[in-house]
C-alpha positions as CSV (number, residue, x, y, z in Angstrom):
1,M,0.0,0.0,0.0
2,T,1.4,3.4,-1.0
3,I,0.2,6.7,0.4
4,S,0.9,9.9,-1.6
5,V,0.1,13.4,-0.4
6,L,0.0,16.2,-3.0
7,V,0.3,19.9,-2.2
8,P,0.6,22.8,-4.6
9,S,3.7,25.0,-5.2
10,S,1.5,27.9,-3.9
11,V,0.9,26.3,-0.5
12,T,2.8,29.2,1.3
13,R,1.3,32.0,-0.7
14,E,-0.3,33.7,2.3
15,A,2.9,33.6,4.4
16,E,4.0,37.1,5.4
17,D,7.7,36.1,5.6
18,K,10.1,33.3,5.1
19,R,10.0,32.2,8.8
20,E,6.2,31.8,8.7
21,A,6.4,29.9,5.3
22,T,9.1,27.6,6.7
23,R,7.0,26.8,9.8
24,K,3.9,26.0,7.7
25,L,5.9,23.6,5.6
26,G,7.2,21.9,8.8
27,Y,3.7,21.1,9.8
28,I,2.9,19.7,6.4
29,A,5.9,17.4,6.7
30,R,4.8,16.5,10.2
31,A,1.3,15.4,9.0
32,A,2.7,13.4,6.2
33,T,5.2,11.7,8.5
34,I,2.6,11.0,11.3
35,F,0.3,9.2,8.9
36,R,3.2,7.3,7.2
37,A,2.9,8.8,3.8
38,D,5.4,7.4,1.3
39,R,5.5,10.4,-1.0
40,L,5.0,14.1,-0.5
41,V,4.5,15.6,-4.0
42,V,4.7,19.3,-4.9
43,Y,2.7,20.0,-8.0
44,P,2.8,23.4,-9.9
45,D,0.3,26.1,-9.4
46,R,1.9,28.8,-11.5
47,D,-1.0,31.2,-11.3
48,G,-1.0,31.0,-7.5
49,D,2.8,31.3,-6.9
50,R,3.9,34.5,-5.3
51,G,7.5,35.8,-5.4
52,R,10.1,33.9,-3.5
53,F,7.9,31.3,-1.9
54,D,7.5,29.3,-5.1
55,G,7.8,25.6,-5.8
56,G,11.6,25.7,-5.6
57,F,11.4,27.1,-2.1
58,V,8.7,24.7,-1.0
59,T,10.4,21.6,-2.3
60,T,13.8,22.6,-0.8
61,V,12.4,23.2,2.7
62,L,10.3,20.0,2.6
63,R,13.3,17.9,1.4
64,Y,15.4,19.4,4.2
65,A,12.7,18.7,6.8
66,T,12.6,15.0,5.7
67,T,16.4,14.6,5.7
68,P,17.6,12.8,8.9
69,P,19.0,15.5,11.3
70,Y,22.4,13.8,11.4
71,L,22.8,14.3,7.6
72,R,21.4,17.8,7.1
73,N,24.6,19.8,7.4
74,E,26.5,17.5,5.0
75,V,23.7,17.2,2.5
76,W,22.5,20.9,2.4
77,G,25.2,23.2,3.7
78,M,24.2,26.8,3.7
79,R,21.3,27.9,1.4
80,D,19.2,31.0,1.4
81,E,15.9,29.0,1.4
82,L,17.0,27.4,4.6
83,E,17.5,30.5,6.7
84,Y,14.7,29.7,9.2
85,V,14.9,25.9,9.3
86,G,15.4,26.2,13.1
87,V,11.6,26.7,13.4
88,L,10.8,23.3,11.8
89,P,9.2,20.8,14.2
90,P,11.2,17.6,14.6
91,L,9.7,14.7,12.6
92,R,11.1,11.9,14.7
93,A,10.2,9.5,11.9
94,M,10.1,5.8,12.8
95,S,12.0,3.3,10.6
96,Q,9.8,1.6,8.1
97,T,10.9,-1.7,9.7
98,G,9.1,-0.7,12.8
99,S,12.1,-0.4,15.0
100,E,13.5,3.0,16.2
101,S,16.1,4.6,14.0
102,D,18.5,5.0,16.9
103,G,18.3,1.3,18.1
104,S,20.2,-1.7,16.9
105,G,18.5,-3.9,14.3
106,S,17.3,-0.8,12.4
107,S,17.6,0.7,8.9
108,R,18.7,4.3,8.5
109,Q,20.0,6.6,5.8
110,G,23.6,7.3,5.3
111,I,25.7,9.4,2.9
112,V,28.7,8.1,1.1
113,T,31.7,10.3,2.0
114,E,34.4,8.3,0.2
115,V,34.6,5.6,-2.4
116,G,37.7,3.4,-1.9
117,P,39.2,0.4,-3.7
118,D,37.9,-3.2,-3.4
119,Q,34.2,-2.3,-3.3
120,R,34.5,-0.5,0.0
121,V,33.1,2.9,0.9
122,R,33.0,5.2,3.9
123,V,29.5,6.2,5.0
124,N,28.2,8.8,7.5
125,C,25.1,7.4,9.0
126,G,24.9,9.4,12.2
127,L,27.2,7.2,14.3
128,Q,30.2,8.7,16.1
129,H,32.4,8.4,13.0
130,P,31.9,7.5,9.3
131,I,32.1,3.7,9.0
132,S,33.8,1.6,6.3
133,L,31.4,-0.9,4.6
134,N,31.5,-3.4,1.7
135,V,29.3,-2.6,-1.3
136,P,27.0,-5.5,-2.1
137,P,27.6,-7.3,-5.5
138,G,25.8,-5.5,-8.3
139,M,25.4,-2.3,-6.4
140,A,27.1,0.9,-7.6
141,V,27.5,4.0,-5.3
142,D,29.1,7.3,-5.8
143,E,30.4,9.9,-3.4
144,G,27.7,12.1,-2.0
145,E,25.0,9.5,-2.7
146,R,22.4,8.6,0.0
147,V,22.2,4.9,0.8
148,T,20.4,2.6,3.2
149,V,22.4,1.1,6.1
150,R,21.3,-1.8,8.2
151,I,22.6,-1.6,11.7
152,S,22.7,-4.9,13.7
153,S,24.8,-3.7,16.6
154,R,26.0,-0.3,17.8
155,R,28.6,-1.5,20.4
156,P,30.6,-2.8,18.7
157,V,29.4,-1.3,15.4
158,R,28.1,-4.0,13.0
159,A,26.4,-2.7,9.9
160,K,26.0,-3.3,6.2
161,L,24.8,-1.6,3.0
162,V,21.6,-2.9,1.6
163,D,20.5,-2.5,-2.0
164,R,17.0,-1.1,-1.5
165,P,15.2,2.2,-1.6
166,L,15.6,4.7,1.2
167,S,13.0,4.2,3.9
168,G,10.7,7.0,5.0
169,L,9.0,10.0,3.3
170,S,10.3,11.1,-0.1
171,V,9.7,14.6,-1.5
172,E,9.1,14.9,-5.3
173,R,8.2,17.7,-7.6
174,T,5.9,16.8,-10.6
175,D,2.7,17.8,-12.2
176,L,-0.7,16.8,-10.9
177,Q,-1.6,14.6,-13.9
178,A,1.6,12.6,-13.6
179,A,1.1,12.0,-9.9
180,L,-2.5,10.9,-10.4
181,G,-1.4,8.6,-13.3
182,R,1.1,6.5,-11.4
183,E,0.4,2.8,-11.3
184,D,0.5,2.8,-7.5
185,A,-1.7,5.9,-7.1
186,G,-4.5,3.8,-5.5
187,V,-7.7,5.7,-4.6
188,R,-7.3,9.2,-6.0
189,I,-9.0,11.7,-3.7
190,A,-9.4,15.5,-4.1
191,A,-9.8,17.1,-0.7
192,S,-12.2,20.1,-1.1
193,R,-15.0,21.8,0.7
194,F,-17.0,21.3,-2.4
195,G,-16.7,17.6,-2.3
196,E,-19.0,14.9,-0.8
197,E,-19.2,15.0,2.9
198,L,-17.2,12.2,4.6
199,T,-19.6,10.1,6.6
200,V,-19.2,7.0,8.7
201,G,-20.8,4.9,5.9
202,R,-18.6,6.3,3.2
203,L,-15.5,5.9,5.3
204,A,-16.3,2.2,5.9
205,T,-16.6,1.8,2.1
206,L,-13.3,3.6,1.4
207,A,-11.3,1.8,4.1
208,G,-11.2,-1.5,2.3
209,R,-10.1,0.1,-1.0
210,I,-7.4,2.2,0.7
211,K,-6.1,-0.8,2.6
212,D,-5.8,-2.8,-0.6
213,D,-4.7,-0.2,-3.1
214,G,-3.3,2.7,-1.1
215,M,-4.3,6.3,-1.9
216,T,-3.3,9.6,-3.4
217,V,-4.8,12.7,-1.7
218,A,-4.5,16.1,-3.3
219,F,-4.9,19.4,-1.4
220,G,-5.3,23.0,-2.5
221,A,-3.7,26.3,-1.4
222,P,-4.8,29.3,0.7
223,E,-7.6,31.1,-1.2
224,R,-7.0,28.7,-4.1
225,G,-8.7,25.4,-3.6
226,L,-8.4,22.6,-6.1
227,P,-11.3,23.8,-8.3
228,A,-9.5,27.2,-8.7
229,I,-6.1,25.5,-9.4
230,L,-7.6,23.2,-11.9
231,G,-9.8,25.9,-13.5
232,I,-13.1,24.2,-13.0
233,E,-16.3,25.5,-11.5
234,A,-17.2,24.2,-8.1
235,S,-20.7,23.6,-9.4
236,A,-19.2,21.1,-11.9
237,I,-18.3,18.8,-9.0
238,E,-21.3,16.6,-8.9
239,P,-21.8,14.6,-5.7
240,S,-22.5,11.0,-6.6
241,G,-24.8,10.4,-3.6
242,E,-24.3,7.5,-1.2
243,D,-27.6,5.9,-2.2
244,E,-26.2,4.6,-5.4
245,P,-22.6,3.6,-4.9
246,A,-20.4,2.4,-7.7
247,D,-19.3,-1.2,-7.7
248,D,-15.9,-0.4,-6.2
249,G,-17.3,2.1,-3.7
250,V,-15.6,5.1,-5.3
251,E,-17.7,7.2,-7.6
252,P,-16.3,9.3,-10.5
253,T,-16.6,13.0,-10.5
254,A,-16.6,15.9,-13.1
255,D,-12.8,15.8,-13.0
256,P,-11.5,12.5,-14.6
257,G,-8.2,12.8,-12.7
258,F,-9.8,11.9,-9.4
259,D,-12.0,9.0,-8.2
260,L,-13.6,11.1,-5.5
261,W,-14.0,14.7,-4.3
262,L,-14.2,14.6,-0.5
263,N,-15.0,17.1,2.2
264,T,-13.4,15.9,5.4
265,V,-14.5,18.9,7.5
266,P,-18.2,19.0,6.5
267,D,-19.2,21.3,9.4
268,Q,-16.2,23.6,9.6
269,G,-16.4,26.4,12.2
270,S,-13.9,28.6,10.5
271,D,-14.2,30.3,7.1
272,V,-10.8,28.9,6.1
273,V,-9.2,25.5,6.8
274,R,-5.5,25.9,6.2
275,T,-3.7,23.3,4.1
276,E,-1.7,21.9,7.0
277,E,-4.9,21.6,9.1
278,A,-6.6,19.9,6.2
279,L,-3.9,17.3,6.0
280,F,-4.4,16.3,9.6
281,A,-8.2,16.4,9.3
282,T,-8.2,14.3,6.1
283,L,-5.4,11.8,6.7
284,A,-6.6,10.9,10.2
285,P,-9.9,9.4,9.3
286,L,-8.6,7.9,6.0
287,S,-5.9,6.1,8.0
288,L,-8.5,4.2,10.0
289,R,-8.9,0.5,9.4
290,E,-12.1,-1.6,8.9
């Protein structure tokens, strides 16, 4: 099961300064991490981008936030976009294996600091010193590349490189159509106040699909919901009605890119639900099991 969260490049458009924009992105990364998203995708909203807080800024800060703390200085150095990363909340992401990243018997990210002879490399993976490891047969690594390290013991240190994708949340930048068209997109959901209200009955129907197929959930930006970003009228989003569900429990809508438009805060008490708030309000119920 794969979980993808999609946010627009204009997600920080209402931020008054870089500090506020950075803090907002930190809570977006927190929400995606808490609910074990696999991908956090930034899709373009060129009409909504404002000045310096564009897609490049958003992607850079999110990638920094999802980089393990012990690798941040080496990976990122000093960059203008990262001036206020001190306000980012810690993610404290759990290893995908289920064990804590600081314990033995865990997988963690490392960065190759030196490539030596005889298929050996030195890797910084947050231990006291970089460690020398053998490169598995058929695996090629370069200096500066991020790798997965399996630690079986910390005292003494016993570890090995493993040829598999990095665990945890990845940050990508691609267009909305491409993100929705992935083979592992699962149930494609547009989070919008103009969607169908999320009810107990609908959630029960969705839970089985999400458990089997995963989900991709897209969000809008401040003052620019998904209908505005996509250039469609809110009135064109036709509720399918729960009285006549489709065979798979997910009804098509006016936009062919999504399986379902969903309002996860049907009785909101504020005029505006911020994107980071909408992530928590949406991912929490959709993460429930049958």
